[in-house]
C-alpha positions as CSV (number, residue, x, y, z in Angstrom):
1,X,-17.0,-5.2,0.5
2,X,-18.7,-8.2,-1.2
3,X,-17.5,-11.4,-2.6
4,X,-18.4,-11.8,-6.3
5,X,-19.5,-15.1,-7.8
6,X,-16.7,-17.3,-9.1
7,X,-17.8,-17.3,-12.7
8,X,-19.0,-14.0,-14.2
9,X,-20.6,-13.6,-17.5
10,X,-17.9,-13.7,-20.2
11,X,-18.4,-11.0,-22.8
12,X,-16.0,-8.9,-24.9
13,X,-14.2,-6.3,-22.7
14,X,-15.7,-2.8,-22.9
15,X,-12.3,-1.3,-22.3
16,X,-10.5,0.3,-25.3
17,X,-7.2,-0.1,-23.4
18,X,-6.0,-2.3,-20.5
19,X,-3.1,-1.0,-18.4
20,X,-0.9,-3.1,-16.2
21,X,1.2,-1.4,-13.5
22,X,4.1,-3.1,-11.8
23,X,6.6,-1.5,-9.3
24,X,10.0,-3.0,-9.4
25,X,13.0,-3.0,-7.1
26,X,16.0,-5.3,-7.9
27,X,14.0,-7.6,-10.1
28,X,16.5,-8.2,-12.9
29,X,16.6,-12.0,-12.5
30,X,12.8,-12.5,-12.8
31,X,12.0,-10.2,-15.7
32,X,12.2,-12.8,-18.5
33,X,9.9,-15.2,-16.6
34,X,7.5,-12.4,-15.8
35,X,7.0,-11.2,-19.3
36,X,6.9,-14.8,-20.7
37,X,3.8,-15.4,-18.5
38,X,2.2,-11.9,-18.6
39,X,2.2,-11.1,-22.3
40,X,0.3,-14.2,-23.5
41,X,-2.3,-13.6,-20.9
42,X,-2.8,-10.0,-22.0
43,X,-3.0,-11.0,-25.7
44,X,-5.8,-13.5,-24.9
45,X,-7.8,-10.7,-23.3
46,X,-8.5,-9.4,-26.8
47,X,-8.1,-5.6,-26.4
48,X,-5.0,-3.4,-26.7
49,X,-2.9,-3.2,-23.6
50,X,0.1,-1.4,-22.2
51,X,2.5,-2.5,-19.5
52,X,3.9,0.2,-17.2
53,X,6.9,-0.8,-15.1
54,X,8.3,1.6,-12.5
55,X,11.9,0.9,-11.4
56,X,12.0,2.1,-7.8
57,X,15.7,3.0,-7.7
58,X,17.0,-0.6,-8.1
59,X,20.6,-1.2,-7.2
60,X,21.0,-3.9,-9.8
61,X,20.6,-3.6,-13.6
62,X,16.8,-3.9,-13.6
63,X,16.6,-0.7,-15.6
64,X,18.9,-1.9,-18.3
65,X,17.1,-5.2,-18.5
66,X,13.8,-3.3,-18.9
67,X,15.2,-1.3,-21.8
68,X,16.3,-4.5,-23.4
69,X,12.9,-6.1,-22.9
70,X,11.2,-3.4,-25.0
71,X,12.7,-5.1,-28.0
72,X,10.4,-8.1,-27.6
73,X,7.7,-7.1,-25.1
74,X,4.9,-5.1,-26.9
75,X,3.7,-1.8,-25.5
76,X,6.1,-1.9,-22.6
77,X,6.5,1.6,-21.0
78,X,9.1,2.0,-18.4
79,X,9.9,4.6,-15.8
80,X,12.9,4.9,-13.4
81,X,13.2,7.1,-10.3
82,X,16.1,9.3,-9.3
83,X,16.4,7.1,-6.1
84,X,14.3,4.7,-4.1
85,X,11.1,6.3,-3.0
86,X,9.2,3.2,-1.8
87,X,6.6,0.8,-3.3
88,X,3.6,2.9,-2.4
89,X,4.9,5.9,-4.4
90,X,6.2,3.6,-7.2
91,X,2.6,2.3,-7.6
92,X,1.3,5.9,-7.6
93,X,3.8,6.9,-10.3
94,X,2.8,3.9,-12.4
95,X,-0.9,4.8,-12.2
96,X,-0.1,8.4,-13.1
97,X,1.5,7.1,-16.3
98,X,-1.4,4.9,-17.5
99,X,-4.1,5.6,-20.1
100,X,-6.3,2.5,-19.8
101,X,-10.0,2.4,-19.1
102,X,-9.2,-0.3,-16.6
103,X,-5.9,-0.7,-14.7
104,X,-4.4,-3.8,-13.2
105,X,-2.0,-3.4,-10.3
106,X,0.3,-6.3,-9.5
107,X,3.7,-7.2,-8.1
108,X,6.5,-8.1,-10.5
109,X,7.9,-11.1,-8.5
110,X,5.1,-13.4,-9.7
111,X,3.5,-13.9,-6.3
112,X,0.5,-12.4,-8.1
113,X,-0.2,-14.9,-10.9
114,X,-0.8,-13.1,-14.3
115,X,-3.2,-15.9,-15.1
116,X,-5.7,-14.3,-12.7
117,X,-5.9,-11.1,-14.7
118,X,-8.7,-12.3,-17.1
119,X,-10.9,-13.2,-14.2
120,X,-10.3,-9.8,-12.5
121,X,-11.2,-8.0,-15.8
122,X,-14.3,-10.2,-16.4
123,X,-15.7,-9.1,-13.0
124,X,-15.0,-5.5,-13.7
125,X,-16.4,-5.9,-17.2
126,X,-19.8,-6.9,-15.8
127,X,-20.2,-3.3,-14.7
128,X,-21.4,-4.1,-11.2
129,X,-18.1,-3.1,-9.5
130,X,-15.5,-0.4,-10.0
131,X,-12.7,-2.2,-8.2
132,X,-12.0,-6.0,-8.1
133,X,-9.4,-7.3,-5.7
134,X,-7.7,-10.7,-5.6
135,X,-8.5,-12.3,-2.3
136,X,-5.8,-14.5,-0.9
137,X,-7.0,-18.1,-0.2
138,X,-3.7,-19.0,1.5
139,X,-3.8,-16.1,4.0
140,X,-1.6,-17.5,6.7
141,X,1.3,-18.6,4.5
142,X,4.6,-17.2,5.8
143,X,6.3,-17.0,9.2
144,X,4.5,-17.0,12.5
145,X,5.8,-13.6,13.5
146,X,4.9,-12.0,10.1
147,X,1.3,-13.4,10.3
148,X,0.9,-12.3,13.9
149,X,2.1,-8.8,13.0
150,X,-0.3,-8.7,10.1
151,X,-3.3,-9.7,12.2
152,X,-2.4,-7.2,14.9
153,X,-2.0,-4.4,12.4
154,X,-5.3,-4.9,10.7
155,X,-7.1,-5.2,14.0
156,X,-5.5,-2.0,15.2
157,X,-6.2,-0.2,11.9
158,X,-9.8,-1.2,11.8
159,X,-10.3,0.0,15.4
160,X,-8.4,3.3,15.0
161,X,-9.3,4.4,11.5
162,X,-12.4,5.6,9.9
163,X,-12.2,3.0,7.1
164,X,-11.9,-0.7,6.8
165,X,-9.2,-2.6,4.8
166,X,-9.6,-6.3,4.1
167,X,-6.7,-8.3,5.4
168,X,-7.4,-11.0,2.8
169,X,-6.5,-8.6,-0.1
170,X,-3.3,-6.9,-1.3
171,X,-2.4,-4.5,-4.1
172,X,-3.4,-7.1,-6.8
173,X,-6.6,-6.0,-8.5
174,X,-8.4,-4.3,-11.4
175,X,-9.6,-0.7,-11.1
176,X,-11.8,1.4,-13.2
177,X,-10.4,4.6,-14.6
178,X,-12.6,6.7,-12.3
179,X,-11.2,4.9,-9.3
180,X,-7.6,5.7,-10.5
181,X,-8.5,9.3,-11.1
182,X,-9.9,9.6,-7.6
183,X,-6.8,8.0,-6.2
184,X,-4.4,10.3,-8.0
185,X,-6.4,13.3,-6.8
186,X,-5.2,12.6,-3.3
187,X,-1.8,14.2,-2.9
188,X,-0.7,12.7,0.5
189,X,3.0,12.3,0.9
190,X,2.7,9.6,3.6
191,X,0.8,7.1,1.5
192,X,-1.0,3.9,2.3
193,X,-2.5,3.0,-1.1
194,X,-5.0,0.5,0.0
195,X,-6.3,2.9,2.6
196,X,-6.6,5.6,0.0
197,X,-8.5,3.3,-2.4
198,X,-10.8,2.3,0.5
199,X,-11.4,5.9,1.5
200,X,-12.3,6.9,-2.0
201,X,-15.2,4.4,-1.8
202,X,-16.7,3.0,-5.1
203,X,-18.2,-0.4,-5.6
204,X,-15.7,-3.1,-4.6
205,X,-15.6,-6.9,-4.7
206,X,-13.1,-9.7,-4.4
207,X,-12.4,-13.0,-6.2
208,X,-10.4,-15.9,-4.7
209,X,-6.8,-16.3,-6.0
210,X,-4.1,-18.6,-4.9
211,X,-0.9,-16.6,-4.6
212,X,2.5,-18.1,-5.5
213,X,5.9,-18.1,-3.9
214,X,8.4,-15.5,-5.0
215,X,10.2,-16.8,-8.0
216,X,13.6,-15.0,-7.6
217,X,15.4,-12.9,-5.1
218,X,14.3,-11.9,-1.7
219,X,11.6,-9.5,-0.5
220,X,12.9,-6.1,0.5
221,X,10.0,-5.8,3.0
222,X,11.7,-6.4,6.4
223,X,10.1,-5.8,9.8
224,X,11.3,-2.2,10.0
225,X,9.7,-1.2,6.7
226,X,6.5,-3.0,7.6
227,X,6.4,-1.3,10.9
228,X,7.0,2.1,9.3
229,X,4.1,1.4,6.8
230,X,1.8,0.3,9.7
231,X,2.5,3.5,11.7
232,X,2.0,5.7,8.5
233,X,-1.3,3.9,7.8
234,X,-2.7,4.3,11.3
235,X,-1.7,7.9,11.7
236,X,-2.9,8.8,8.2
237,X,-6.4,7.5,8.6
238,X,-7.4,8.3,12.2
239,X,-6.7,10.4,15.3
240,X,-7.8,7.8,17.9
241,X,-4.2,7.5,19.3
242,X,-4.3,11.2,20.2
243,X,-7.8,10.9,21.7
244,X,-6.7,7.9,23.7
245,X,-3.8,9.7,25.0
246,X,-5.9,12.7,26.0
247,X,-8.1,10.2,28.0
248,X,-5.0,8.7,29.6
249,X,-3.8,12.1,30.6
250,X,-7.1,13.0,32.1
251,X,-7.2,9.8,34.1
252,X,-3.7,10.3,35.4
253,X,-4.4,13.9,36.3
254,X,-7.6,13.0,38.2
255,X,-5.8,10.2,40.0
256,X,-3.0,12.6,41.0
257,X,-5.6,15.1,42.3
258,X,-7.5,12.5,44.3
259,X,-4.2,11.2,45.8
260,X,-3.1,14.7,46.6
261,X,-6.3,15.4,48.5
262,X,-5.9,12.1,50.3
263,X,-2.4,13.1,51.5
264,X,-3.6,16.6,52.6
265,X,-6.5,15.1,54.6
266,X,-4.3,12.4,56.1
267,X,-1.6,14.9,57.1
268,X,-4.1,17.1,58.9
269,X,-5.8,14.2,60.7
270,X,-3.0,11.8,61.6
271,X,0.2,13.6,60.6
272,X,2.6,12.9,57.8
273,X,4.9,9.9,57.5
274,X,8.4,10.2,56.0
275,X,7.9,9.4,52.2
276,X,9.7,6.5,50.8
277,X,12.4,7.3,48.3
278,X,12.0,4.1,46.2
279,X,8.3,4.6,45.7
280,X,8.8,8.2,44.8
281,X,11.4,7.2,42.1
282,X,9.1,4.6,40.7
283,X,6.3,7.1,40.4
284,X,8.6,9.7,38.7
285,X,9.9,7.2,36.2
286,X,6.5,5.8,35.4
287,X,4.9,9.2,34.7
288,X,8.0,10.3,32.8
289,X,7.6,7.3,30.6
290,X,3.9,8.0,30.1
291,X,4.7,11.6,29.0
292,X,7.4,10.5,26.6
293,X,5.1,8.0,25.0
294,X,2.5,10.7,24.6
295,X,5.1,13.1,23.1
296,X,6.1,10.3,20.7
297,X,2.6,9.9,19.4
298,X,2.1,13.6,19.1
299,X,5.5,13.9,17.3
300,X,4.4,11.2,14.8
301,X,1.4,13.3,13.8
302,X,3.4,16.5,13.7
303,X,6.0,14.8,11.5
304,X,3.2,13.9,9.0
305,X,1.9,17.5,9.1
306,X,5.5,18.8,8.5
307,X,6.1,16.5,5.5
308,X,2.7,17.5,4.0
309,X,3.1,21.3,4.3
310,X,6.5,21.2,2.6
311,X,4.7,20.1,-0.5
312,X,7.7,18.3,-2.0
313,X,7.0,16.2,-5.1
314,X,6.2,12.6,-4.4
315,X,9.0,11.4,-6.7
316,X,11.5,12.5,-9.4
317,X,11.6,10.6,-12.7
318,X,15.1,10.1,-13.9
319,X,14.0,8.6,-17.3
320,X,10.8,7.5,-18.9
321,X,10.7,5.5,-22.2
322,X,7.7,4.6,-24.3
323,X,5.4,7.5,-23.6
324,X,6.0,9.9,-26.6
325,X,4.5,9.7,-30.0
326,X,7.5,8.1,-31.7
327,X,7.7,5.3,-29.0
328,X,3.9,4.7,-29.3
329,X,4.2,4.3,-33.1
330,X,7.1,1.8,-32.7
331,X,5.1,-0.1,-30.1
332,X,2.1,-0.3,-32.4
333,X,4.2,-1.6,-35.2
334,X,5.8,-4.2,-32.9
335,X,2.3,-5.2,-31.7
336,X,1.1,-5.7,-35.3
337,X,4.1,-7.9,-36.2
338,X,3.7,-9.9,-33.0
339,X,0.0,-10.4,-33.6
């Protein structure tokens, strides 16, 4: 991954349509502020655009507010799930519902500033890169524990996986249509989107962007969800944990064999002492714990295999608005009036 120059050549976008994808979960209070900032930015880009919002099973009235927003937000297309399937899958669904030559993925809580979109598109437009990520310049903002967990995860992921994911980037970025098509061709159920994008390859760069504080509500990403995503990421992109455990098992077995030979030789030469019960219990508990940890790692991989072979759909759409011909015509008329 390279870092692009701060000021690319400004020319008319070669895209016929720009798509913006935003997953949403309980975001009702921030929708007005979001669209008030996003729509003017997209209008300034100078090419047709579509906004695809995916309601990931919100418990509040996010879906109703999105339907109301279609009256004043041009080219707004909305999807709602039958239940909560998670952010990674919500982003995947949003990408599957886009038609743009270039697609911008961003959060809906305004931590990703819409004003950075023209810069992302400009670097894509130069033609040197297929994916342009926003690189956080305030990387260590947040709690100490969250930052420590983040650093530990990325170090572990880089060491255990076959790919590299930049800790300084997130989901915020602009992606060429061929990148999106490659991403959607990967049917994994246990998804770590940034890993999938990295695995697909393509020419990638970053631009510095100052992220903002969340405008409304609270993040639904607690420690448990982050840990679950970290485990899914590591086990989806590498088998090193299994290999490490095979090495540990070999070392333990060899140590046991050597110790067994030592006991036999000692018994033959000097006789056997009465074994100590406490030391025996410690050894049993230790090796039992080692075995259980190993079984847990194997079970995690088997669980992934189990979920993949069932071939269940990634998600179920409860309702989608704005994607048929009648809705498209209405959106075009609304856009012409707004322009």
